[in-house]
Each structure stands twice: as structure tokens, then as C-alpha cells.
C-alpha angles and dihedrals in degrees: 000000000000113000094238089062097051100072096058092041092054093048091046093049094049092047091048092049092049092050092048091048093049092046092052094043092050090052090055088062092049094258115145131354095278142343089263093053089050090053090053090050092053090046088056091052091051092050092049091050093049091048091050091051095046111021101169137048120200093235092057089073088069096051141075105221125188139161119225142132130270115190084353090297117124112247139167116222123206117193123177110238092221092067104103119242110266093018117122120226139188109283123216122193109200122199113195127227130238108122093280086285108073137022130085141202088255092054091056096038097107099051094038096050089049091051093050091051098045097041094043093229134138099244124200115195112197126219096204123180118272140216143274089043092039121033136190127338096021093083091050093048092053094050094044092050092055095047094044091050093049091052087058101037105023094126088066088066098038092261126138099223091209088063099048116136128191117210144162145159125239108330087007089057089054090053092046091053091048093050091051091052093049093050090049091053093048092050091233123158107301122252117239091230146330122233114202117187114195093318128184104235107175142017099194094100129026094178102075111135094258090056089056100040110026104048117136128194089254098054115025128169089254092054092048091051089050092053091051091048093052090045093053103036109009089242138077090239096110098054096096092047091049093050092047090045090229089133093063106032090112089063095058114112091021132109088268090068089062091053089064093044097259110132116183113224122219126005116003111248122228114269115252128218122256114270118258116258097037108125115246091235090061094047092049096044093053090076100022108106090212085073102019112033092176088064094059110125093221131028097178117125097029119138121260111286139220108200120189120188137172128234093218100048132106088222094060096099096052089047090054091045091053090050090054093048091048091051092047087054091054097255116146107240130189109194130189123180114197126205094238144078138280116285094020092134091066098035101043095049084081107094089227091064105027115136134183089253089061092045090052092049091050092050090049091050095048093046092051092052094047091053094057 
């Protein structure tokens, strides 16, 4: 990994480990509902402290920012002041990352407000519900409701509905891909594009080459399995099954194996039944595109796609596999792979950790939106 990436990765990893340790320790003393809920509480404290230290960002002066609800889901809307009253603009729905368990609109405020200003878009950042309190498909339903409502009422917010884009990073990228698939299936008004930034796209197999070779201390295979477990069940109980692949053995030697690049040679073996003890929600979600977009049977008819992946990321292989399936389905895909690590969009927006790789990613993102 390039040297300029290592400093921020090390700081991020240490901070993440400390928060996880404190969250777990607090739970041992009966503090909080769960270690994950304790982590979210500490994250809130950190955001409040950072906001108190630095209240204003230069780009906020150029924006109208307000909190409201769309489809009864909390959102924050960023509208550039230079957009003339009555004029419709490109709309961008952004779904934040955080493994479906952490992350907030406040946490992403700095990078999102900058994006709205530089890309000249009306940006809607969604405060969707999180695990462990809310599990799949609650997060999907929240995000879909916001996008669907904006397609019908975008002019109310200064958005040209024909230029509405759904986007997200990490878990938010997963949700964005799922929303695009659902809209395609329902025959609703088409999105102008989908922007997927290093998204997790399947949990059938945690042994793809990138899981084995591209793990970083911030996002390990174990942590990814934990996020999926909390998302599916609200507990960490499925982690061992996920890592042993006992939850998905019944999908081996099926079409789903080919979706993750695993082609069985020779005679196809008979399909086995799911193992006892695997929750039904897990079994269903393995092949439900609302959770696992890579497992969708058909990707035809999806909007043009900007896919951003990282070279040092366990999710790299499934991102590349999704790109190939999209292209095979006739979808126009623009793909950039950056020499950096998972979550860099959020981390390297901080001036202390900004690198040229982040600056290039941001330019690519802004240019793509301006060309719509």
C-alpha cells in the first residue's frame, strides 16, 4: 500500500479497535443494550466533539441545509444557493456506510456538504434505521421509500426527477444497488444513474481471493462477517457459520456459485438441503437482491453505473464481479479502482489525512455527476 495511505489507515484502525474494546467492556458491566449499541453511543460523542471544535466548513456557506422527513424517514437536504429558484437540478440520494450498524448523517456531513457544493446537485442524505435494533430489510425499506418518493415529488425539492441518482459507500452502496434493482423490477421511473462506492454485494462466500489477500486491520473478514450477522439477525451469532460457510453450503454447485466466480468442473453434484439451525432470514437473504445484489438473476435494465473500488479491500473481488455481470447485461459501467483502503472516502476527507488518491476520487465523482 502506498505510504501516504498508511498513516490514516493506522489511526483509523487503532481508533476502531479502541471503540470496539470499550463497547464490549462496557457491556460486561451491564452498560448499554449491546456492544454494538455502545459503539454507536461513543461514535455520537466523537461526532459531537468534532462538531464543537470545528463548527463550520467553508463549503457550507454556499448551501441551504435543512433537516426534514421524506416518506417519514429523517433526511438532510443540501441545496446549492446558486441554483436559481424554480430551476430543477440533478438530485443525488446518498446512503451512508457503516456496516448497516453504525454511521449517521452527521458523521458524513463534511464530505457530503462538500460534494453537494462542488457537484452542484441537490443532495439528500438518508438517516436510515440501523442494526442491531432494526434488521434486514428495514434499512432497505427506508432507503427505497425515500428514493421512490423523490421520483414522484422531486420538483418539490428542486430536483429534476429524470436526473435522480442513488448512491452510497460501503453498506450504503449495497443499499443503493438494491434500490436500483427494485425500481427496475417495478417498472418505476428510471434512475439517471447509480453510484456504488466499494459496496458489499454478497455474503454467500467469505473466501474469495480478496478476502484472503487484501484484508486490512480496519476491515477484516471477521469484521465483515460480524456486520452481516448483525444486519441479518441483530446479533453476532452467525459469524462462525458465515466464516465456515455452513450457512450457504446448499448453494454450492448452483447458478449462484457462478455469480461469485466459482465454476464447478466436471459433473454437477446434487444440491444439498440447507443445514438445520440457520435462520430463515439468512437463507432467504442469501439470494434476495435486496440484501445480495450480486445474486440477482438478471441485471438487465439497470441505470448506468459508476463503480468505485479499492485495491486494498476485501470487497474488491465482488465489486469486479458485479462490474462484469453489469456489462454482460448491457449496462454502461464506469469503473475506477483506487490504490487505497476501504472507507477512504469518509476518512480521507479530513484535511489531516487527505491524499491525492482521495482528491482524484472526488474529482471523478464530481465530474461524473456534472456530466449527467
